[in-house]
LODREN-380929 format. One record per residue (C-alpha): residue number from 1; residue in three letters; x, y, z. Coordinates in steps of 0.2 Angstrom, whole numbers, plus 5000, padded with zeros to 4 digits. Example, Ala and Ser with C-alpha at 12.3 -4.5 7.8 and 13.67 -1.06 7.14 Angstrom:
BEGIN
<node n="1" res="ALA" east="5062" north="4978" up="5039"/>
<node n="2" res="SER" east="5068" north="4995" up="5036"/>
***
This chain:
BEGIN
<node n="1" res="MET" east="5000" north="4999" up="5002"/>
<node n="2" res="MET" east="5005" north="5019" up="4997"/>
<node n="3" res="PRO" east="5010" north="5027" up="5012"/>
<node n="4" res="LEU" east="5002" north="5043" up="5016"/>
<node n="5" res="ILE" east="5013" north="5058" up="5018"/>
<node n="6" res="GLY" east="5010" north="5073" up="5025"/>
<node n="7" res="VAL" east="5020" north="5089" up="5017"/>
<node n="8" res="SER" east="5019" north="5105" up="5027"/>
<node n="9" res="ALA" east="5012" north="5122" up="5016"/>
<node n="10" res="SER" east="5017" north="5139" up="5018"/>
<node n="11" res="LEU" east="5003" north="5150" up="5025"/>
<node n="12" res="GLU" east="5004" north="5165" up="5012"/>
<node n="13" res="GLY" east="4991" north="5178" up="5018"/>
<node n="14" res="THR" east="4975" north="5170" up="5018"/>
<node n="15" res="ALA" east="4982" north="5156" up="5005"/>
<node n="16" res="VAL" east="4991" north="5138" up="5010"/>
<node n="17" res="GLN" east="5003" north="5135" up="4998"/>
<node n="18" res="ALA" east="5014" north="5120" up="4992"/>
<node n="19" res="GLN" east="5028" north="5118" up="4981"/>
<node n="20" res="ARG" east="5024" north="5105" up="4965"/>
<node n="21" res="ALA" east="5045" north="5099" up="4968"/>
<node n="22" res="ASN" east="5041" north="5090" up="4984"/>
<node n="23" res="ILE" east="5024" north="5085" up="4979"/>
<node n="24" res="HIS" east="5031" north="5078" up="4962"/>
<node n="25" res="ALA" east="5046" north="5069" up="4973"/>
<node n="26" res="ILE" east="5034" north="5061" up="4985"/>
<node n="27" res="GLU" east="5023" north="5055" up="4971"/>
<node n="28" res="ALA" east="5036" north="5047" up="4961"/>
<node n="29" res="SER" east="5044" north="5040" up="4976"/>
<node n="30" res="GLY" east="5029" north="5027" up="4980"/>
<node n="31" res="GLY" east="5019" north="5039" up="4992"/>
<node n="32" res="VAL" east="5004" north="5048" up="4993"/>
<node n="33" res="PRO" east="5007" north="5066" up="4996"/>
<node n="34" res="ILE" east="4993" north="5076" up="5006"/>
<node n="35" res="VAL" east="4997" north="5094" up="5007"/>
<node n="36" res="ILE" east="4994" north="5098" up="5027"/>
<node n="37" res="PRO" east="4981" north="5116" up="5027"/>
<node n="38" res="TYR" east="4980" north="5127" up="5043"/>
<node n="39" res="MET" east="4969" north="5122" up="5057"/>
<node n="40" res="GLU" east="4964" north="5132" up="5071"/>
<node n="41" res="HIS" east="4965" north="5116" up="5083"/>
<node n="42" res="ALA" east="4979" north="5107" up="5091"/>
<node n="43" res="ARG" east="4964" north="5092" up="5091"/>
<node n="44" res="THR" east="4963" north="5092" up="5072"/>
<node n="45" res="VAL" east="4981" north="5092" up="5069"/>
<node n="46" res="GLU" east="4984" north="5078" up="5077"/>
<node n="47" res="THR" east="4969" north="5068" up="5070"/>
<node n="48" res="LEU" east="4978" north="5072" up="5055"/>
<node n="49" res="ALA" east="4993" north="5068" up="5061"/>
<node n="50" res="GLU" east="4988" north="5049" up="5067"/>
<node n="51" res="ASN" east="4982" north="5045" up="5051"/>
<node n="52" res="LEU" east="4999" north="5049" up="5041"/>
<node n="53" res="ALA" east="5014" north="5037" up="5041"/>
<node n="54" res="GLY" east="5030" north="5049" up="5035"/>
<node n="55" res="LEU" east="5029" north="5071" up="5039"/>
<node n="56" res="LEU" east="5039" north="5081" up="5025"/>
<node n="57" res="LEU" east="5045" north="5097" up="5034"/>
<node n="58" res="THR" east="5046" north="5107" up="5018"/>
<node n="59" res="GLY" east="5055" north="5125" up="5017"/>
<node n="60" res="GLY" east="5049" north="5141" up="5019"/>
<node n="61" res="GLY" east="5052" north="5157" up="5030"/>
<node n="62" res="ASP" east="5060" north="5162" up="5047"/>
<node n="63" res="ILE" east="5058" north="5154" up="5062"/>
<node n="64" res="ASP" east="5050" north="5162" up="5077"/>
<node n="65" res="PRO" east="5067" north="5165" up="5085"/>
<node n="66" res="PHE" east="5057" north="5163" up="5105"/>
<node n="67" res="LEU" east="5055" north="5145" up="5101"/>
<node n="68" res="PHE" east="5074" north="5143" up="5105"/>
<node n="69" res="GLY" east="5074" north="5156" up="5118"/>
<node n="70" res="GLU" east="5079" north="5172" up="5110"/>
<node n="71" res="GLU" east="5075" north="5189" up="5106"/>
<node n="72" res="PRO" east="5075" north="5193" up="5087"/>
<node n="73" res="ARG" east="5090" north="5201" up="5080"/>
<node n="74" res="GLN" east="5092" north="5212" up="5068"/>
<node n="75" res="GLN" east="5092" north="5199" up="5051"/>
<node n="76" res="LEU" east="5079" north="5191" up="5056"/>
<node n="77" res="GLY" east="5067" north="5189" up="5043"/>
<node n="78" res="SER" east="5048" north="5185" up="5039"/>
<node n="79" res="ILE" east="5040" north="5172" up="5052"/>
<node n="80" res="THR" east="5024" north="5163" up="5051"/>
<node n="81" res="PRO" east="5017" north="5160" up="5069"/>
<node n="82" res="GLU" east="5005" north="5150" up="5065"/>
<node n="83" res="ARG" east="5014" north="5138" up="5056"/>
<node n="84" res="ASP" east="5028" north="5137" up="5069"/>
<node n="85" res="TRP" east="5015" north="5132" up="5081"/>
<node n="86" res="LEU" east="5005" north="5121" up="5067"/>
<node n="87" res="GLU" east="5022" north="5110" up="5062"/>
<node n="88" res="ALA" east="5028" north="5109" up="5081"/>
<node n="89" res="ILE" east="5011" north="5101" up="5084"/>
<node n="90" res="LEU" east="5015" north="5088" up="5072"/>
<node n="91" res="ILE" east="5033" north="5086" up="5073"/>
<node n="92" res="LYS" east="5030" north="5080" up="5093"/>
<node n="93" res="HIS" east="5016" north="5068" up="5087"/>
<node n="94" res="PHE" east="5029" north="5061" up="5074"/>
<node n="95" res="LEU" east="5044" north="5060" up="5086"/>
<node n="96" res="LYS" east="5032" north="5052" up="5101"/>
<node n="97" res="ALA" east="5026" north="5039" up="5087"/>
<node n="98" res="LYS" east="5043" north="5037" up="5082"/>
<node n="99" res="LYS" east="5034" north="5039" up="5064"/>
<node n="100" res="PRO" east="5049" north="5046" up="5048"/>
<node n="101" res="ILE" east="5051" north="5064" up="5045"/>
<node n="102" res="LEU" east="5063" north="5073" up="5032"/>
<node n="103" res="GLY" east="5066" north="5091" up="5035"/>
<node n="104" res="ILE" east="5071" north="5101" up="5022"/>
<node n="105" res="CYS" east="5080" north="5117" up="5025"/>
<node n="106" res="ARG" east="5068" north="5128" up="5036"/>
<node n="107" res="GLY" east="5059" north="5111" up="5039"/>
<node n="108" res="ALA" east="5074" north="5105" up="5046"/>
<node n="109" res="GLN" east="5077" north="5120" up="5057"/>
<node n="110" res="ILE" east="5060" north="5119" up="5066"/>
<node n="111" res="LEU" east="5062" north="5099" up="5068"/>
<node n="112" res="ASN" east="5079" north="5101" up="5079"/>
<node n="113" res="VAL" east="5070" north="5117" up="5087"/>
<node n="114" res="VAL" east="5053" north="5109" up="5092"/>
<node n="115" res="ALA" east="5065" north="5094" up="5098"/>
<node n="116" res="GLY" east="5075" north="5104" up="5110"/>
<node n="117" res="GLY" east="5090" north="5114" up="5099"/>
<node n="118" res="GLY" east="5095" north="5129" up="5094"/>
<node n="119" res="MET" east="5100" north="5137" up="5079"/>
<node n="120" res="TYR" east="5106" north="5155" up="5070"/>
<node n="121" res="GLN" east="5096" north="5168" up="5067"/>
<node n="122" res="ASP" east="5107" north="5173" up="5053"/>
<node n="123" res="ILE" east="5123" north="5163" up="5049"/>
<node n="124" res="TYR" east="5131" north="5180" up="5040"/>
<node n="125" res="GLU" east="5131" north="5189" up="5058"/>
<node n="126" res="GLN" east="5132" north="5176" up="5071"/>
<node n="127" res="HIS" east="5143" north="5161" up="5064"/>
<node n="128" res="PRO" east="5161" north="5165" up="5068"/>
<node n="129" res="GLY" east="5175" north="5162" up="5052"/>
<node n="130" res="GLU" east="5171" north="5166" up="5033"/>
<node n="131" res="LEU" east="5157" north="5159" up="5025"/>
<node n="132" res="LEU" east="5152" north="5150" up="5007"/>
<node n="133" res="GLN" east="5140" north="5158" up="4999"/>
<node n="134" res="HIS" east="5124" north="5149" up="5008"/>
<node n="135" res="SER" east="5112" north="5158" up="4997"/>
<node n="136" res="GLN" east="5114" north="5154" up="4980"/>
<node n="137" res="GLN" east="5109" north="5167" up="4963"/>
<node n="138" res="ALA" east="5110" north="5152" up="4953"/>
<node n="139" res="PRO" east="5094" north="5142" up="4947"/>
<node n="140" res="ARG" east="5087" north="5132" up="4960"/>
<node n="141" res="ASP" east="5094" north="5114" up="4953"/>
<node n="142" res="HIS" east="5113" north="5121" up="4952"/>
<node n="143" res="LEU" east="5122" north="5111" up="4965"/>
<node n="144" res="THR" east="5134" north="5126" up="4972"/>
<node n="145" res="HIS" east="5145" north="5118" up="4986"/>
<node n="146" res="SER" east="5150" north="5103" up="4994"/>
<node n="147" res="ILE" east="5147" north="5094" up="5009"/>
<node n="148" res="GLU" east="5155" north="5081" up="5018"/>
<node n="149" res="VAL" east="5143" north="5066" up="5022"/>
<node n="150" res="LYS" east="5150" north="5057" up="5040"/>
<node n="151" res="PRO" east="5153" north="5037" up="5038"/>
<node n="152" res="GLY" east="5141" north="5027" up="5048"/>
<node n="153" res="THR" east="5128" north="5038" up="5047"/>
<node n="154" res="LEU" east="5110" north="5034" up="5040"/>
<node n="155" res="LEU" east="5113" north="5049" up="5026"/>
<node n="156" res="HIS" east="5128" north="5039" up="5021"/>
<node n="157" res="GLU" east="5119" north="5022" up="5021"/>
<node n="158" res="ILE" east="5107" north="5029" up="5010"/>
<node n="159" res="THR" east="5116" north="5039" up="4996"/>
<node n="160" res="GLY" east="5132" north="5028" up="4998"/>
<node n="161" res="ASN" east="5143" north="5044" up="4996"/>
<node n="162" res="THR" east="5156" north="5052" up="5008"/>
<node n="163" res="ARG" east="5157" north="5067" up="4998"/>
<node n="164" res="SER" east="5142" north="5076" up="4988"/>
<node n="165" res="ARG" east="5136" north="5093" up="4983"/>
<node n="166" res="VAL" east="5121" north="5102" up="4984"/>
<node n="167" res="ASN" east="5113" north="5117" up="4982"/>
<node n="168" res="SER" east="5107" north="5132" up="4994"/>
<node n="169" res="PHE" east="5094" north="5143" up="5000"/>
<node n="170" res="HIS" east="5095" north="5147" up="5017"/>
<node n="171" res="HIS" east="5102" north="5163" up="5032"/>
<node n="172" res="GLN" east="5097" north="5151" up="5047"/>
<node n="173" res="ALA" east="5105" north="5135" up="5050"/>
<node n="174" res="VAL" east="5106" north="5123" up="5066"/>
<node n="175" res="ASN" east="5118" north="5128" up="5080"/>
<node n="176" res="ARG" east="5114" north="5116" up="5093"/>
<node n="177" res="LEU" east="5105" north="5099" up="5091"/>
<node n="178" res="ALA" east="5094" north="5094" up="5102"/>
<node n="179" res="PRO" east="5096" north="5079" up="5112"/>
<node n="180" res="GLY" east="5097" north="5062" up="5103"/>
<node n="181" res="PHE" east="5099" north="5071" up="5086"/>
<node n="182" res="ILE" east="5119" north="5068" up="5079"/>
<node n="183" res="SER" east="5125" north="5079" up="5065"/>
<node n="184" res="SER" east="5127" north="5068" up="5047"/>
<node n="185" res="ALA" east="5134" north="5081" up="5036"/>
<node n="186" res="VAL" east="5145" north="5098" up="5037"/>
<node n="187" res="SER" east="5150" north="5109" up="5024"/>
<node n="188" res="ALA" east="5168" north="5116" up="5021"/>
<node n="189" res="ASP" east="5164" north="5133" up="5033"/>
<node n="190" res="GLY" east="5158" north="5120" up="5050"/>
<node n="191" res="ILE" east="5139" north="5122" up="5043"/>
<node n="192" res="ILE" east="5128" north="5109" up="5050"/>
<node n="193" res="GLU" east="5120" north="5101" up="5032"/>
<node n="194" res="ALA" east="5111" north="5088" up="5039"/>
<node n="195" res="PHE" east="5103" north="5079" up="5056"/>
<node n="196" res="GLU" east="5099" north="5064" up="5061"/>
<node n="197" res="SER" east="5089" north="5054" up="5076"/>
<node n="198" res="GLU" east="5099" north="5041" up="5085"/>
<node n="199" res="GLU" east="5083" north="5035" up="5094"/>
<node n="200" res="ARG" east="5071" north="5035" up="5078"/>
<node n="201" res="PRO" east="5072" north="5023" up="5060"/>
<node n="202" res="PHE" east="5070" north="5038" up="5051"/>
<node n="203" res="VAL" east="5071" north="5056" up="5057"/>
<node n="204" res="VAL" east="5082" north="5068" up="5046"/>
<node n="205" res="GLY" east="5085" north="5085" up="5042"/>
<node n="206" res="VAL" east="5093" north="5092" up="5027"/>
<node n="207" res="GLN" east="5098" north="5111" up="5023"/>
<node n="208" res="TRP" east="5099" north="5110" up="5007"/>
<node n="209" res="HIS" east="5084" north="5106" up="4994"/>
<node n="210" res="PRO" east="5083" north="5091" up="4987"/>
<node n="211" res="GLU" east="5067" north="5092" up="4978"/>
<node n="212" res="ASP" east="5075" north="5104" up="4967"/>
<node n="213" res="LEU" east="5087" north="5090" up="4961"/>
<node n="214" res="PHE" east="5077" north="5075" up="4960"/>
<node n="215" res="ALA" east="5079" north="5076" up="4943"/>
<node n="216" res="GLY" east="5096" north="5077" up="4940"/>
<node n="217" res="GLN" east="5104" north="5067" up="4956"/>
<node n="218" res="ALA" east="5105" north="5052" up="4961"/>
<node n="219" res="ASP" east="5106" north="5056" up="4980"/>
<node n="220" res="ALA" east="5093" north="5067" up="4980"/>
<node n="221" res="ARG" east="5081" north="5054" up="4974"/>
<node n="222" res="ARG" east="5089" north="5040" up="4985"/>
<node n="223" res="LEU" east="5084" north="5052" up="4998"/>
<node n="224" res="PHE" east="5067" north="5052" up="4995"/>
<node n="225" res="ALA" east="5067" north="5035" up="4992"/>
<node n="226" res="ALA" east="5072" north="5030" up="5007"/>
<node n="227" res="PHE" east="5060" north="5041" up="5017"/>
<node n="228" res="VAL" east="5045" north="5033" up="5009"/>
<node n="229" res="GLU" east="5050" north="5015" up="5010"/>
<node n="230" res="GLN" east="5053" north="5020" up="5028"/>
<node n="231" res="SER" east="5037" north="5027" up="5031"/>
<node n="232" res="LYS" east="5029" north="5011" up="5020"/>
<node n="233" res="LYS" east="5037" north="5001" up="5035"/>
<node n="234" res="GLY" east="5031" north="5010" up="5048"/>
<node n="235" res="PRO" east="5041" north="5014" up="5066"/>
***
């Protein structure tokens, strides 16, 4: 049976929006993508979560720094507290149930924050040392910088590589991993590019956008395939 995969969406005014690349990647990997709308009541969100086999946390705007115990810095961008609230409920449910989660860019960041980690509000202001360009000006499917994948991690098992190239569209990043999470990939400047749970079968966060690389990169297809396959198996 094809697993139902919840796909988080952006809230733009009164609209709920999901990128087609995320929908395509899930469907092409054997899952049924279910775009998650905004809901006003926690019980409604939890009921939907109970009926989903996997959760894809997608990219988007910045995260409210209140969630990780900080005041807003000057470089903080646009936030959507309603989205933060909704995704926090979903994440807590999936972590407790040990069901698969794949977090992409903002999705990885909110996953780490809800699980108890911290993050840079702006890497260019806060990260020590010289940084790579993490907000690329090239097309979304362009591989802009390298990452080192750590041997022995789930990400290494999925891709079979210790080195890869990724796209990059972010100014925030994880700086303190939540308890039970480990770094599985880093860029040359030390930014955490991927992490995973040591305690659950498939909880993975990646800072890049594999959905935009799906057509042209085997690593991206392997990542989505592994996520959907684990969603079929269950916790």
